[in-house]
N, C-alpha and C positions, 0 to 999 in steps of 0.2 A: 315481537322486535324483528324487524326485517333484516334477513341474512345477508351480510355484506358480500359484493360482487368479487370473486379474485382478483388481485391485481395481476395483470398478464405480461410476461418479460418475451420480449423477444431477443434470442442471445446472439452474438455476431461473434465467431471464433470459437474452434472447438479440438483447440489444443489439448496438452495436459492439463493447463489452470481451467480452460473451459469446459473440461468435460468434469472438474470438481464442482465449478457454478450450476453447470445443467442440474447434476444430482442434486444440489443443496436447493436448488428453486424448486425440485420437484416434491422434496422432502419439506419444504417449508411454508408451514399453514398461511392461508390467506394470498399463497404465489401459486400462479399457473406457468407455467412454460408452454409458449405459443408456437415458437418455431426456433429452428437454429439455422444459422449460415455458417456452412461449410465449404472451405472452397473447392472441393471435389463434388459438394452437390449429394454425396452419396452416404446413405449412413451405414455406419460399420458393423462388419458382422457382431453378431451374439450381444448386440447394443438393445440396453431396456430401455432406453428413452424412447416413447410413445411420439411423440411431436414430431411435424414433417421437417425435413431438411430442404435447404434450399443451396443453390449456388453461389446468390447474391443478396445483398439487403433488399434491395429493387422489389426483386420476387417475393421476399418474406414478406413486405410491407403490404405489397400490393394483394397479396394472398389471405393476411391474416390482421386483424384487429390487436394493436399491445397497448400497453400505457408506459412502459420501460424499456429502452432498448440498453443493453448490457453488453458492453464494448471488451470484449479479451481478444484484441488482435494485437500482433507486433508493432511496437512502439511506434512506429512512423505511420502509420495509421489510423492511430488515436483520433488525432485533429479531423480526419477527414470523415468517420464513422460518427463521433460525437456532435458535431456541426450539422451533419445529415438529419440525426435524430433531434434536435434541437430546431430546427429548421421546420421540421415535419410537427413540431408540437409535443415531441415525447417528451418524458422524464428521462434523464441518460442516468444510467452507473457506469462511471469510466475505472478502468484499472488505472492505477499509477503507473508512468508519469500522465500529466496532463496534457502534454504533446511531446514529442523528440527534442524540439525547438522551441524557443522563448517567442520568437516569431508567430509559429503556428498555436501555441497556446495561447497568444492575446488574441487570435482568431477565435478559438475555441470560447475566451471569456464574453469577448463582443456577441457571438452569437447567444450565450446563457442571457446575457442582459437585456438584449432585447425582446426577452420574453419574460415568462413567468414560471417557466418550470424548474424542477428540482435537478442542479448538476451534481450528481455525487461521486467525489474521486476516490476510487478502493484505497484508503489509507486504513487499512483493516485492524495494524498494531495499535492504535487509536482506541478500540472495543474491547482490547485484552485484558483478561482478568488481570495479569500481571502489570502490565503497563499503567492501566489506570491505578491498580492500585500505590504502584511509584509515583505517579502524579499527584494524587489525593495526600500522600505522606510528605512531599514536597510543599504543596499547597499549605499545607495546614501547619509547617513551619518546624516539621520534627525534628529536620536536622539545622533549624537555623537557615541563614542567607546562602544560596548555593554560590559556591566559591569555584569548584570545577567539576565539569562533568567529562566521563571517559566511558565511551562506547567501544565494544570489539566483537569482530567477528571471525569465527574461523569457523570453514564449511566446505563441503565437498566441491567439486570444481561444477560451473554451472550446466545445467542440463542443455542440450543443443536447441531444443524448441522445435515445433514443426520445421521440416524444412531447411533445418539449420539458423533459424531467423536470429536467434540470442547471439552468435557467432558473426552475424553480417552486418560490418558497421552502418550500411545504409538502415537498416532496418530496426537495429536496436538503439543505435544513435552512440550512447557510450554505457560502459557498465555503472558509469557513478548514477546514472538516472535510472538504471534497471534494478539493483536493489539497495544499494548504498542509501539511495533517495530516502527509503523508509525510515533507516536509522538516523539519518539527518532530520527528520521530522520528527523522531521522539527527542533528539538531543534538542532542538528549539522548543518544542511542545513542553516537553517536561519542566525543563529550566526557564521557562517564560522567556527565550530570548527573542526581545523584538528589534525590529530593523535589522540592515545588514550588516554585518561584521566587517569592523573598521580594519582587521588583516586576516588573510587568509593566506595559508601556508600549506601545500600538499607535495606529497612525492611519492610514485610510482616504483618502485625499486625492481629494475630488471625489464622494465617497459616504459617505452615514449608514446605509445598507441592508445587506442579507446578502449581495449580490452585488457585490463592489468588485473595480472591475479592477485598483485600486492600492491596494499594504499596506507599513506599514513598521512594525518590530515590536521590541521592545530587551526583554530579560531578566538579570536578574540572581539567580542562586543563592547561597545561603548558604555562603559560604566555597569557590566554586567560580568559574569564567570567566563574561566577559560573555558574552550570546549575541546576535546580531542576525539577522533575517531578513527580506528584502522579495520582494516579485513584483510584475511586472506582466504584465495579461494583453492590453495591446495591441500585442504586438511582431510579427515575423516570427519564423518557426522556431520551435524550442524551445532553451533554451539556461540551461545549471544549472550554478552556480560557487559553490565553498565555497573559501574561505579559512581555516586555522587557523594560528594564532599562539601561539607556545610562547614557552618561557623561553631554549630553545636554538636556534631557529629557525622556520620555517613551512610550511607548504604548501599547494598548492593543487590542487585535482581541477575539471576543466572537463568538461562532457557539452555537446555541439551538434550539432544534429539538423535536418533539415528541417521533422518532426513530431517528436512524444514516441514515437511507435512506428516510426522508423526503423531499420532491420537496418545500416544502415552510417552511423553516427553518428562525429564527431571526437570521441576521448578524450583528456585528458592529464592528467597526474599529476605535478608538479613539487616536490621538495623541495629548501628552502634554507637551509644553515646557513651562517653565517661569511660572507654574501652571495655564497655560491657555489651556482649551481644546479644540481639533477641531476633529470633527467627520470625515470622511474621505468617499465619497460617493463610492461606489464599483460597478462597470457596470458586467451586467449578474449576473448568479445564481452561488451560492455555494454549494457543498454538495457532499456526495459520489457519486450519482447518477450521478451526472452533471458530476464530472470528471473523471467516469467512460465512458462518452459518449466522452469527448474530449481524452481519451487515446487509446479506438478504434479506432478514425479519426487519431490520431497520428501515430499510429501502422501500418495504410496503406498508411500514407506518409513514414514512414522510411523503407516499404518494397519497395515502388517506388524509394525511395534515394532523397527524398525531405526533410528528416526533420532526427533527432536523437531523443533517448530518453532523458526522461529530468536527467536521472542518470545512473551512469555506473553499471554494474555488480559487480565491484570492490566496489564500495560505498554500493551495498547491502550485500555484503559479511561484510563489517565493521559495518554497524547496526545489523546482526545475531551476529556479534562477542561481540558486547557491551551488547545485550539483555541478552545473555548468563553468561555474567561476571556480570551483574546487578545481574540476577536470584540467581547465585552461591555465590553472595558477602551475600544475604541476608537469606542464608542457616542457 
């Protein structure tokens, strides 16, 4: 059998998360890192990555042939890079959010619809061992019909990001689309919440701007469950807890780590029926670095036509709409 050619990645963005992308691409069977776009164009000292570095995406595309453009730049640049890649006929792996604004997101969707490439938006929690198990338990009717979904995040303050972009209003957009949008996606995906919520209530205690340290959200869907979400960005460690109540029981999923990128978290999943708790054993590891590994491997298979992304770009668009609606409701 003829050996398959590697899927060649061009990486745009080399901050903290971009470095993880680079290392994981390098370590993924069937993937090859062809180049990195770093705004300085300079390879960092003591860097183990052997591919060339470029100042701009145009330089990289002129010098190297790639199959996938992996976009890991600040939020306000997502649309620009994704559209450029799609118009060049490339598959695009795009970190969430789809864009920083709904208007720009629609432009990305239009560019994708005009071609046949894969647009893979990086909601990697849909590949999580923990959250996919929660999803399967709900879909199997383990706790009956879902009545209420509650998700809570407590974590250390956000990292600044390269050149402080995560704390810059123009670059980040707002903090609802930065991390909370992951958890809004979990909520709607696990609960099979279709359509737009008919009521949206949100509060940002102690802040009226785009970068709130605390948030509380309540959503109601037509003929669907009640959903609540809250976050605190002034805690220690990283703690994500989801509790789902149904007509025949409940389940509680917990993920705890020193940081969001730890490789040795404490993970627990408990189903309770008739007041009797049952702990569910999970196979494999759960955490965003493990999920990123699964995402890169899945992208390779998507390019080869043997897999598909775990969510459509249209779902990513709806996540963005909901995050902005929540942000606006709290003003």
